[in-house]
N, C-alpha and C positions, 0 to 999 in steps of 0.2 A: 634801518630796521625798526619796526614797530615793536612795542612791548607785548605782553601777553596778559590775558585775564585768568589763565589757568593757575589755580591756587591763591588767587588774590581775593581780598575782601572789598566789596563794593557796597556803599551806603547810598540809598536813593531816598531823598526827602521829597515829600509829595507823592509817596509810594502808592497811593490809591488810584492814580490816574491811569488812563489807557496807555499813554506813552511810557509811564514808569513801568507798567506791567510788561510792555514789549522789551524795554531795555533789560529788565530783570530776567525775562525768559532767555534772551540772547546771551546775557552774561553767564547765566547758569549753564547754558549749552556749551559755553566756551570754558567751563571749569571753575567759574568764580563762586564764592560764597556771597550771598546777597542779603543785605539788611534793608527791609522796607520800613520807612519811617514816615509818620504823618500825624496830624492833629486828631483825625477821625480814626479811632482805634478799630472800629468795625470795618471801615473801608479798607484799611491796611491789612487787617486779618483776612478779609475776603480776597484781596489781591494776592496775598501769600498763598492761599489755597489754590488759586488759579495758576500761579507760577509753578507750584509743586505738581499740580495735575498735568501741566504741559511738559514736565520733565520726562514723562512716559517711561518710567522704570529706571531712568538714570539716577544715580545718587545725587540728590540735590540738597544743598544746605541753604535754606531761606528762613530768615528770622523776621519778626515784625515787632517794632517798638514804637512808642509814642514820642512825638516831638512837636512842640508848638513854637513856631518861629517868632511869635509875638511875645514870648516870655523867656527871658534869658536863663532863668533857673531851669527851665525845661530843656534848653539846649545844653546846658552844663550836665544835667543828668544823663541825657542821651549820649554825650561824648564819653562820659565815664562808663556807661553801659557797653558801648561799642569797643572802647579801647583803641588799640592800633588798627589802622586800616590802610588801604592802598588808594582807593578812589572814592570820591564823593560827588554825587550829582544832585542838584536841587531843581526840581521841576515844579515846585510849589507856586501857587498863584491864588490871589484873591481879587476878584474883579470889582471895580467901582465905576461902572459905566453909567452914562447919562449926561445930560446937559450940565455944564459947570454950575449954573445957577441953582441946580437942584441937588448937588452932591452933598452927602453927609460927611462931616469931618472924620467920624469913626471909620467909615468905609474907606476913605482915602488912606488913613493910617494903616488899616489892615492890609491894603494893597502894597504899601511900602514895606510893611513888616515882612510880607511874603517874598517880595522880589528884591529888596535892597537891604533893609536893616537886618532881617533874618540871615541872609547870606553873609553879611559882615560878621555876625555873631558865629556863624558856622566856621568862617575863617579864623576867628578868634579862638574858639574852643576845640576845633578839630584840626586846625592847621599843623600844630606841633605833633599830632598823633599820626600824620600821614607819613608812611614809610618812604625811603628814597625811591625815586622814580614815579612817585604817585602824582595824582592830579585832582583838581577840583573843577567841576563843570557846572556853570550856571545857565539858566534858560532865559533868553530874551524873547523877542517876537517881532514879526513883521510890522506890527502896528507902530513901532518906533520910527520906521522909515516911511510909513503910509498913514499919517495921522488923519483922523476923520472926526466930524462932530460927534460928541457923545463918547469919545474914546480918549479924552485928554489924559486921564490918569493912566490908562493902559499904555499909551504912547510914551509917557514920561517915565514910568517905572521900567519898561522894557529898554528904553534908551539908556537909562541909568545903569542897567545890568551890563551893558556893553562896556561902559567906562569903568565900572567896578571890576570887571574881569582884568582889564589892563592894569589898574591900580594894585589889585591883589597879586597879579603875576609878578610885579616888582617887589611888593611887600613880603610875600610868602616864599619867594625864590629860595631854593631850587624847586619847590613844589610848583607844578605847572597849573595855571588857571586860564580857562577859556570860557567863552559863551557860545551858545547855539541859538540861532534865531529861526524858529520854524515859520512856515507860512500857514496856509489853510490846510489842515490835516484831518482826515476822517478818523478821529481818535475816540469818538463817542461824545465829545462835548457839543456837537451840533445836532445830536439826535432829538433834542427837544423841539427842533423846528418841524418835526413830523414830515409830511409830504413835501414841504417847501425845501427840505434839505437838498434833495437831488437837483432841484431847479437852481438853488444857490450854488451848488458845486459845478453845475454846467456853466453858469455865468462866470465863475472864477476860472475854470479851465479855458474858457473861450478867450480870455485876455492874458492868461498866464503864459509866459514864453515856453514853459514845459508842456502846456496844453493838458494839464491834469492837476488834480489836487494831490496832496501828499498822503502817505500812509504811515502808521506808527513804525513800520519796518524801515522806511526811509530815514526817519529821525533817529531810530536806534542805531543804525549803521554809522551815521555821522557821530553820534554820541560816543560810541565805542572807539571810533577813530581818534576823537579828541582826547579821550582818556589814555589811550595806549601809544600815541605817537610821541616819542621822547623829545622831538624838536619843535613841538607846537605849543606855544603859550602866548597869552596876551592877545588872543585873536577871537573874533566873532565869526563863526561859520554860519553863512546864510543858506539854510536848507529850505528854500521857499519856492522852488520852481521858477525863480526869477520874479516872484510876485511883487517885490519892492520896486521893480523896474517898470511894471505894467502901468 
């Protein structure tokens, strides 16, 4: 049997993203109280309003708080503010893309803070606050299994997330820890491509075994499964339409 979200408290770090908003909406619909957390207070507050609006009259408890995964004192304050919780998801990311010869060290450090160091600090300061049956979910990404020029830092940080989930699953047991690795998802991050976006999505779908790109709903469904399945831990769920195999 899987667990339930009804009456549970879910914290989502990186709460301003499209995927975070979808997870929050689905969790609220299932009866959870959601805390959206992120470094950009305005983005997180806007996400909170969107999630509340999507509740359509249902009683929804959605909070917004600030957390900076690059500053341990910020993580400590957020943990104290949240108190006890049931589930924690980190979708935070900071990209340092480009040729290795041109990478700035500060950008590399920010990328590792978001994907690796920050989640370790989340385990450090939130782990003991997670109630029995609870879980932590980290976000990896298909770039770890499909490295490409200009994506060295992205591939490395995402790959590290997968190993980190295994290590934390042992360290924090019986709290369950998993990773989720999305493929190409129409979550809003590609909108900056303008008219080229649809052509890019067509190219991805043509070689992807699922013959489509992903949606935030695809990722949210897998995230909620990882959180609520009591026998799933130390695992990376590849929700990429088979993109890593293409």
